[in-house]
C-alpha positions in Angstrom: 181.6 52.9 -5.8 180.2 51.5 -2.6 178.5 48.2 -2.3 175.5 47.4 -0.1 176.3 46.3 3.5 175.1 42.7 3.5 174.8 42.9 7.3 172.2 45.7 7.7 168.5 45.9 7.0 166.3 48.9 7.7 162.7 48.5 8.6 160.3 51.4 7.7 156.9 51.1 9.3 155.5 54.6 9.2 155.0 57.4 6.6 157.8 59.4 8.0 160.4 59.0 10.8 160.0 59.3 14.6 157.1 59.9 16.8 156.2 63.5 16.0 153.9 65.7 13.9 153.4 64.4 10.4 155.3 67.3 8.8 158.3 66.8 11.0 158.2 63.0 10.3 158.3 63.7 6.6 161.2 66.2 6.9 163.2 63.7 9.0 162.7 60.7 6.6 163.5 62.8 3.6 166.8 63.9 5.2 167.6 60.4 6.4 167.3 58.8 2.9 169.0 61.7 1.2 172.0 61.4 3.5 172.2 57.6 3.1 172.2 58.1 -0.7 174.7 61.0 -0.8 177.1 59.3 1.6 176.8 55.9 0.0 175.7 54.3 3.2 174.0 51.3 1.6 172.1 48.8 3.6 171.5 45.4 2.1 167.7 46.0 2.1 165.1 48.5 3.2 161.7 46.9 4.1 158.6 48.9 3.9 155.4 47.8 5.6 152.4 49.1 7.6 152.2 52.9 6.9 155.8 52.8 5.5 154.5 51.7 2.1 153.2 55.2 1.6 156.8 56.3 1.0 157.3 54.2 -2.1 154.3 55.5 -4.2 153.7 58.4 -6.5 154.2 61.8 -4.9 156.3 60.5 -2.0 158.9 63.1 -0.9 161.6 60.4 -0.8 161.1 58.7 -4.2 164.2 60.2 -5.8 166.5 59.1 -3.0 164.9 55.6 -3.0 165.4 55.3 -6.7 169.0 56.2 -6.4 169.6 53.8 -3.5 168.0 51.0 -5.5 170.2 51.8 -8.5 173.2 51.4 -6.2 172.1 47.9 -5.3 169.9 48.4 -2.2 167.0 46.0 -2.2 163.7 47.7 -1.5 161.1 45.2 -0.3 157.5 46.3 -0.2 154.7 44.5 1.7 152.1 43.5 -0.8 149.4 43.1 1.9 150.1 46.6 3.1 150.0 48.1 -0.4 146.7 46.3 -1.0 145.3 47.4 2.3 145.9 51.1 1.5 144.9 50.6 -2.2 148.4 51.7 -3.3 149.6 48.8 -5.4 149.0 50.6 -8.7 151.0 53.6 -7.5 154.3 51.9 -6.6 157.3 53.8 -8.1 160.2 51.9 -6.7 161.1 48.5 -5.1 160.0 44.9 -5.3 156.5 44.0 -4.1 156.9 41.0 -1.9 155.4 39.5 1.2 156.1 39.0 4.9 158.3 36.0 3.9 160.6 38.3 2.0 160.8 40.7 4.9 161.5 37.8 7.4 164.2 36.4 5.1 165.9 39.8 4.9 165.8 40.1 8.7 167.1 36.5 9.1 170.1 37.2 6.9 171.0 40.5 8.6 173.4 40.9 11.4 171.9 44.2 12.2 168.3 45.3 11.8 167.4 49.0 12.3 163.8 50.1 12.8 163.0 53.8 11.9 
């Protein structure tokens, strides 16, 4: 069993991946998280903020992959301000609701930060 890479943090700031049409963004992010999970590529943390918090709520296309990554020890940090802004706090399905301080701490501890 793999263990999370304590050096890597992934930042998710949009409801999808890349700068493309929404449907393509959703397809890309779904594939990305599925491949991380299937190949046990485990970052220390994945931080969700801005539009990215839409990926951790009910009916998200990536919930199953995120639940599996979390079960493997990946910390999923969700921005409480963002969840409240989008009225999504009650729909969270995975992760730990935190704040910007938690996101900053994850970044500070990381040797590598990847924004997607």
